[in-house]
N, C-alpha and C positions, 0 to 999 in steps of 0.2 A: 065855788060851785063847780067850776070847770075841772078842778083837780079831783073832786069826788067822782065825777063822771068818768074821767080817765082811769081812775082806780077800779071802777066797776067793770069797765071794758077789759082790763087786764085780768081780773078775776074770772070773767067768762071765758076768755081765751085759755087760761090755765086749766079750767075744768074740761074744755074741749080736748086739750092735749093729753090730759089724763085718760081720756077715753080712746084716743087714737094715735097718740104720738109716742115715740121712743120704743115701740115694740116691733119696728120693721114694717115693711109694706105688706098689705094683704094681697093675696092673689087677685088676678083680674076677676071682676064681678064681686069681690068682697067675700068669696067663699073660702073656707078653710079646707085643706086637702083631707080626703078621707083617710082613715087609718088603714094601713096596709093589712091585707088578710094574712092571717098566720097559716103557714103551710105545715101540715102534720108530718112528722118524720115517720117513715115506714117502720113497722114493728120488726125487730130482729128476727131473722129466720130461725125456726126451731132447730136445734142441733140434734141430728139423729145419731145416736151412739153406734159405733161400729159393732157389728155382732161378734160375740166372743167366739173364737175358733173352737170347733168341736174337739174335745179331748181325744187324743189318739189312744185306742185301747192297747194295753200291753200285749205283746205277742205271747202265745201260749207256751213258747219254748225260749229260754234265755240264750244269749249268744254263747255262753259257756255253761256246760252242764257238769255239775259235780254230784257226789253222793248225797249231799245235804238236800239237793233239789227233790230227792225221792222220799224225804222224811214224811211227807203227808200223802204219799202215794199208796194205792191199793192195787195189787195185781190179782186178777181173777182168771182162772183157766182150768184146763183138764190136767191129765197126768204129765204132759210136757211141762206145764208150769210147775208141777210137783218136783221135777228135776231142778228147776230154778230155785225152788224153796230149799231143797236139800243143800244145794251148792252154797247159797248165801248164808245159811245157818253156820256153815263151816268156814266160809271165806269172806263173808260180807260182800260189799260191792254196791248195794242199793240203799244205803242209809238205814233209816228206821221204817222202811216200807213194810206194809202187811202183804203177805202172799197167801192167798186162799185158793184151794183147788179141790176138784173132785174127779176121780177117775171116770173117763168116758163122758164128761160133761160137754154140753154143746148148747149153742144158741137155740136151735130148734127143739132140743129136749127141754130147755127151760120154758119155752113159750108153749109148745104143744103138749108137753107131759107134766109141766110144773116141777121139773127137777130143781132141787134146792142145794145150797152149799152149807157146809158146817162152819159154825162160828160160835165159840164160847158156849158150847153145849146146846146151841139152837140150830135150826135149819132155816136158812133165809134165801129169798130170791136175790138176784143180782142187785136190784134196786134197793132192797131192804139192807143188804150188806153194805152198799155204798153209804147209805144213811147211817147205819149203826157204827161204822168206823169213822164217820166224819171226814172221809177222804177228800182232799183238795184235787187229787188227780186219780183217775181210775183207768188202769191199763187192762185190756182184755186180749186173750189169745185162746180162741175156741175153734179154729178152722178145721183141725184134723177130723173131728167127729161130725162136722157138718158137710163133709164131702159127699155124703149119700144124698144130699139135696142139690138142686140147681143153685147157681149163684143168685138168681132172682128170689128164690124161696128163702135163702139165707138172709138176704138184704131185708126182706119183709120181716123176718124175725128180729133183726136189729132195729127196725123201725119201732116195733112194739117195745123192745127193751129200752131204747133210748128215750122214748116218750115217758116210760115209767120212771126212769132215773131222773130225768129233768123235772118231772112234776114233784119229786121228793127233794132233789138236791140240785137246784138250778145253777148253783155256782161251781159245781164240780166239773172240771175239764175232763173230757172223754178222749181216751187214746185207744185206737184199735190197732193191734200189732198184726203184721202180715203172717199168713200161714208159713210154716217152715218146710223145707224140702224133705222128701222121703229118701231113705237110703235104699229101700226095697219097695217096689210098686206091686200092688195086687188089686185087680179089678178097678173099681172107682177110686181106690186109694192110689192115685198116681200124680205125678208132678205137673202134668198138663192141667188137671183139675185144680190143683193148688194155685197155679198161676191165674186161671180164669176167675177163681174166687177172690184172689188178691186184687185183681183189677176192679172187680165189682165193689169190694170193700173200700178201696181207695176212692173210687167215684162217690160212693155213699158218704164217706167222711168229708170230702170237699164240698158236697152239696149240703150236708147237715151241720156243718160247723164243728165237726169232730177233728181229731188229729190222727192221721195214718202214719204208722211207724214201720219202716222197712227194716226188719231184723234178720232177713233171710240171706242177703247178698253174700255176706262173709262165710256162710255155711255151705254154699253151693260149689260144685265143681263146674268144669266148662260145659257140661251137658245139662246142668240144672238140677243134678241130684245132690243129696247130702254127701259131703266129703267123708270118706271112710274114717278118717282120723277123728271125726267128731261123733261117730255113730256108736250108740249103745245097743241099738237093735234097728228095726225097720224104720222107726220114726223118732225115737227118743235120743237125747244128747248125752254124752259123757261130760265130765267136768270141763274139758277143753271147749266143748261146744257151748256150754253155759257161759264160759268166760267170753267167748266171741259174742254171744247174745248181749251180755252186759255192755261190752264195748260198743255194740251197735246202738244201745240205748243212750250211751254217753255222747254220741256223735250227732250234732244238730242237723247235719246234712241228711239224715235218715228220716226226718220229720216233715210231713207234708200237711198243709192246712190251707184253707180257702181265704181269699181276699175278703169274704163276707165277715170274717172275724176281726177285720181291721188290719190285717197283715197280708203281705204278699205270699203267694204260694211258694213254698221252698222247692228248689229243683236239685 
């Protein structure tokens, strides 16, 4: 009997051990530690892409100018440009450029009187002619017959012409050539007025994103008149004068344009 009682006691102790023995001691007070709170990791900062640099516009004039550069060019002018047309027909020099002119043509005549230019059996305005030829570059020389107007009046004419051209042909680059010196001066046809108009045209080009081309320097003598060796008459050039004109067009240093076109003004 005593042996059975001892066995019962051992069984009770074994059951108690199963509930609290062998698992290590509980913390004071018998409470289990609370589960540690999880700390949320901060979200990675959104990466802001670096802005792409603005593309730098191509300058309107290349570092080196050759005849091929004029293949998509259109020259518009009066009888002085007519001399250039005759010269290039015989001697070349301006690639495949179109050269269109009319005697006594002027900017104010085109705007005030609606004077037109001949092209393939039609009569066209300057803007219509630029559009019809598909010119990538349009060179103008109209100063001589504009000398009867003030520089301010001539610039106003160019404002109108430029607006018309750009509305039709926004991708065409506009080049305005300087007036050329006179060999013989008469009345308002004098070299002082030529210089005043040239200054106004240069300022206009720099303001409006056109290119001003100084073609006159090589034609002048020390007093600012046309050198006699280039003169055909009071204002027109002979072949040697046309050759100097083309050489000026081939020299990048003679081109002036504004920083607004994405390039520095040439000096």
